[in-house]
C-alpha positions as protocol buffer text, in pm:
chain_id: "A"
residue {
  index: 1
  type: MET
  ca { x: -15926 y: -21712 z: 10018 }
}
residue {
  index: 2
  type: THR
  ca { x: -15903 y: -21400 z: 9832 }
}
residue {
  index: 3
  type: THR
  ca { x: -16148 y: -21277 z: 9594 }
}
residue {
  index: 4
  type: LEU
  ca { x: -15988 y: -21383 z: 9304 }
}
residue {
  index: 5
  type: GLY
  ca { x: -15978 y: -21743 z: 9401 }
}
residue {
  index: 6
  type: ILE
  ca { x: -16330 y: -21750 z: 9515 }
}
residue {
  index: 7
  type: THR
  ca { x: -16428 y: -21583 z: 9157 }
}
residue {
  index: 8
  type: ILE
  ca { x: -16194 y: -21887 z: 8991 }
}
residue {
  index: 9
  type: LEU
  ca { x: -16393 y: -22147 z: 9241 }
}
residue {
  index: 10
  type: ILE
  ca { x: -16751 y: -22024 z: 9146 }
}
residue {
  index: 11
  type: ALA
  ca { x: -16670 y: -22001 z: 8778 }
}
residue {
  index: 12
  type: PHE
  ca { x: -16497 y: -22361 z: 8787 }
}
residue {
  index: 13
  type: MET
  ca { x: -16840 y: -22494 z: 8965 }
}
residue {
  index: 14
  type: GLY
  ca { x: -17094 y: -22317 z: 8777 }
}
residue {
  index: 15
  type: LEU
  ca { x: -16918 y: -22464 z: 8436 }
}
residue {
  index: 16
  type: PHE
  ca { x: -16949 y: -22832 z: 8597 }
}
residue {
  index: 17
  type: ALA
  ca { x: -17320 y: -22705 z: 8698 }
}
residue {
  index: 18
  type: PHE
  ca { x: -17395 y: -22609 z: 8355 }
}
residue {
  index: 19
  type: GLY
  ca { x: -17273 y: -22927 z: 8186 }
}
residue {
  index: 20
  type: ALA
  ca { x: -17479 y: -23126 z: 8443 }
}
residue {
  index: 21
  type: ILE
  ca { x: -17766 y: -22918 z: 8325 }
}
residue {
  index: 22
  type: ARG
  ca { x: -17719 y: -22994 z: 7939 }
}
residue {
  index: 23
  type: LEU
  ca { x: -17655 y: -23325 z: 8015 }
}
residue {
  index: 24
  type: MET
  ca { x: -17953 y: -23421 z: 8232 }
}
residue {
  index: 25
  type: PRO
  ca { x: -18236 y: -23416 z: 7925 }
}
residue {
  index: 26
  type: VAL
  ca { x: -17997 y: -23672 z: 7769 }
}
residue {
  index: 27
  type: TYR
  ca { x: -17998 y: -23899 z: 8031 }
}
residue {
  index: 28
  type: LEU
  ca { x: -18380 y: -23857 z: 8109 }
}
residue {
  index: 29
  type: ASN
  ca { x: -18481 y: -23949 z: 7765 }
}
residue {
  index: 30
  type: TYR
  ca { x: -18239 y: -24280 z: 7780 }
}
residue {
  index: 31
  type: MET
  ca { x: -18436 y: -24371 z: 8129 }
}
residue {
  index: 32
  type: LYS
  ca { x: -18745 y: -24349 z: 7917 }
}
residue {
  index: 33
  type: ILE
  ca { x: -18601 y: -24555 z: 7653 }
}
residue {
  index: 34
  type: VAL
  ca { x: -18450 y: -24820 z: 7935 }
}
residue {
  index: 35
  type: GLY
  ca { x: -18812 y: -24808 z: 8057 }
}
residue {
  index: 36
  type: VAL
  ca { x: -19006 y: -24893 z: 7737 }
}
residue {
  index: 37
  type: ILE
  ca { x: -18751 y: -25194 z: 7686 }
}
residue {
  index: 38
  type: ASP
  ca { x: -18792 y: -25315 z: 8025 }
}
residue {
  index: 39
  type: GLY
  ca { x: -19173 y: -25301 z: 7989 }
}
residue {
  index: 40
  type: VAL
  ca { x: -19184 y: -25485 z: 7669 }
}
residue {
  index: 41
  type: VAL
  ca { x: -18970 y: -25760 z: 7833 }
}
residue {
  index: 42
  type: ALA
  ca { x: -19193 y: -25759 z: 8159 }
}
residue {
  index: 43
  type: GLU
  ca { x: -19487 y: -25802 z: 7912 }
}
residue {
  index: 44
  type: PHE
  ca { x: -19393 y: -26047 z: 7675 }
}
residue {
  index: 45
  type: GLU
  ca { x: -19150 y: -26280 z: 7919 }
}
residue {
  index: 46
  type: GLY
  ca { x: -19251 y: -26628 z: 7883 }
}
residue {
  index: 47
  type: GLN
  ca { x: -19511 y: -26575 z: 7623 }
}
residue {
  index: 48
  type: ASN
  ca { x: -19361 y: -26706 z: 7294 }
}
residue {
  index: 49
  type: ALA
  ca { x: -19414 y: -26352 z: 7121 }
}
residue {
  index: 50
  type: ASN
  ca { x: -19324 y: -26287 z: 6780 }
}
residue {
  index: 51
  type: ARG
  ca { x: -19109 y: -25961 z: 6641 }
}
residue {
  index: 52
  type: THR
  ca { x: -19407 y: -25844 z: 6515 }
}
residue {
  index: 53
  type: GLU
  ca { x: -19580 y: -25824 z: 6846 }
}
residue {
  index: 54
  type: VAL
  ca { x: -19275 y: -25713 z: 7003 }
}
residue {
  index: 55
  type: ARG
  ca { x: -19234 y: -25421 z: 6765 }
}
residue {
  index: 56
  type: ARG
  ca { x: -19575 y: -25303 z: 6774 }
}
residue {
  index: 57
  type: SER
  ca { x: -19552 y: -25270 z: 7193 }
}
residue {
  index: 58
  type: ILE
  ca { x: -19229 y: -25095 z: 7132 }
}
residue {
  index: 59
  type: ALA
  ca { x: -19377 y: -24860 z: 6863 }
}
residue {
  index: 60
  type: ARG
  ca { x: -19660 y: -24789 z: 7095 }
}
residue {
  index: 61
  type: ARG
  ca { x: -19467 y: -24739 z: 7422 }
}
residue {
  index: 62
  type: PHE
  ca { x: -19252 y: -24511 z: 7225 }
}
residue {
  index: 63
  type: ASP
  ca { x: -19535 y: -24285 z: 7130 }
}
residue {
  index: 64
  type: VAL
  ca { x: -19699 y: -24320 z: 7479 }
}
residue {
  index: 65
  type: ASP
  ca { x: -19341 y: -24191 z: 7662 }
}
residue {
  index: 66
  type: SER
  ca { x: -19271 y: -23928 z: 7365 }
}
residue {
  index: 67
  type: VAL
  ca { x: -18944 y: -24070 z: 7279 }
}
residue {
  index: 68
  type: SER
  ca { x: -18788 y: -23881 z: 7044 }
}
residue {
  index: 69
  type: GLU
  ca { x: -18413 y: -23941 z: 7005 }
}
residue {
  index: 70
  type: ILE
  ca { x: -18438 y: -24289 z: 6819 }
}
residue {
  index: 71
  type: LYS
  ca { x: -18751 y: -24422 z: 6629 }
}
residue {
  index: 72
  type: ALA
  ca { x: -18907 y: -24738 z: 6705 }
}
residue {
  index: 73
  type: ARG
  ca { x: -18778 y: -24902 z: 6381 }
}
residue {
  index: 74
  type: ASP
  ca { x: -18440 y: -24790 z: 6505 }
}
residue {
  index: 75
  type: VAL
  ca { x: -18465 y: -25087 z: 6785 }
}
residue {
  index: 76
  type: PRO
  ca { x: -18377 y: -25420 z: 6636 }
}
residue {
  index: 77
  type: VAL
  ca { x: -18553 y: -25680 z: 6719 }
}
residue {
  index: 78
  type: THR
  ca { x: -18370 y: -26015 z: 6663 }
}
residue {
  index: 79
  type: ALA
  ca { x: -18411 y: -26384 z: 6709 }
}
residue {
  index: 80
  type: VAL
  ca { x: -18181 y: -26556 z: 6958 }
}
residue {
  index: 81
  type: ASP
  ca { x: -18129 y: -26877 z: 7121 }
}
residue {
  index: 82
  type: GLY
  ca { x: -18407 y: -26890 z: 7375 }
}
residue {
  index: 83
  type: GLY
  ca { x: -18624 y: -26592 z: 7264 }
}
residue {
  index: 84
  type: LEU
  ca { x: -18592 y: -26254 z: 7090 }
}
residue {
  index: 85
  type: GLN
  ca { x: -18314 y: -25968 z: 7180 }
}
residue {
  index: 86
  type: VAL
  ca { x: -18419 y: -25621 z: 7184 }
}
residue {
  index: 87
  type: SER
  ca { x: -18140 y: -25373 z: 7141 }
}
residue {
  index: 88
  type: ALA
  ca { x: -18142 y: -24992 z: 7162 }
}
residue {
  index: 89
  type: VAL
  ca { x: -17798 y: -24883 z: 7060 }
}
residue {
  index: 90
  type: TYR
  ca { x: -17753 y: -24517 z: 6973 }
}
residue {
  index: 91
  type: ASP
  ca { x: -17521 y: -24200 z: 7052 }
}
residue {
  index: 92
  type: HIS
  ca { x: -17680 y: -23839 z: 7161 }
}
residue {
  index: 93
  type: THR
  ca { x: -17453 y: -23557 z: 7118 }
}
residue {
  index: 94
  type: THR
  ca { x: -17570 y: -23240 z: 7307 }
}
residue {
  index: 95
  type: PRO
  ca { x: -17387 y: -22863 z: 7274 }
}
residue {
  index: 96
  type: PHE
  ca { x: -17222 y: -22757 z: 7555 }
}
residue {
  index: 97
  type: ILE
  ca { x: -17028 y: -22416 z: 7487 }
}
residue {
  index: 98
  type: GLY
  ca { x: -16944 y: -22275 z: 7166 }
}
residue {
  index: 99
  type: HIS
  ca { x: -16785 y: -22531 z: 6929 }
}
residue {
  index: 100
  type: ILE
  ca { x: -16777 y: -22791 z: 7210 }
}
residue {
  index: 101
  type: SER
  ca { x: -17045 y: -23057 z: 7251 }
}
residue {
  index: 102
  type: PHE
  ca { x: -17085 y: -23398 z: 7451 }
}
residue {
  index: 103
  type: THR
  ca { x: -17126 y: -23701 z: 7276 }
}
residue {
  index: 104
  type: VAL
  ca { x: -17276 y: -23998 z: 7504 }
}
residue {
  index: 105
  type: HIS
  ca { x: -17287 y: -24347 z: 7363 }
}
residue {
  index: 106
  type: PHE
  ca { x: -17583 y: -24549 z: 7504 }
}
residue {
  index: 107
  type: ASP
  ca { x: -17641 y: -24935 z: 7459 }
}
residue {
  index: 108
  type: LYS
  ca { x: -17940 y: -25103 z: 7606 }
}
residue {
  index: 109
  type: THR
  ca { x: -17998 y: -25457 z: 7508 }
}
residue {
  index: 110
  type: GLU
  ca { x: -18272 y: -25713 z: 7692 }
}
residue {
  index: 111
  type: ILE
  ca { x: -18361 y: -26057 z: 7590 }
}
residue {
  index: 112
  type: VAL
  ca { x: -18733 y: -26154 z: 7605 }
}
residue {
  index: 113
  type: ARG
  ca { x: -18729 y: -26521 z: 7684 }
}
residue {
  index: 114
  type: ARG
  ca { x: -18973 y: -26735 z: 7549 }
}
C-alpha cells in the first residue's frame, strides 16, 4: 500500500470511529430507558397494579437513573387486555459533522400483566 492509500484508509476508519463515538451516548441512554421499563414490568408483574402506581414508579426510576432524553410523562401507560401497556417511543437526533446529523428511532413497549 502506498502512503496515500494508508491515509485514505485511516481517514475512512476514523470517520466510522467518530460516528460510533457520537452514537454511543444515545444508545447508553436508551439502555437506561429499557432498564426502567423492564424494572417496572418486573416490579408490578401479576400484582394488579393501576396506572398511577406504574407512572409513579417510572418517574422515580427516571430520576434515579438520570434519564434526560424523555420525561416520565412522555411514557404512556394504557390499559390493554390483561394488563397495562408501557411504551417509550421517541427519536433522538445527534450532530455528526457540520450540518450532518444522525436520527435514531427507539421503540420499547412492554405489557405489565395483571
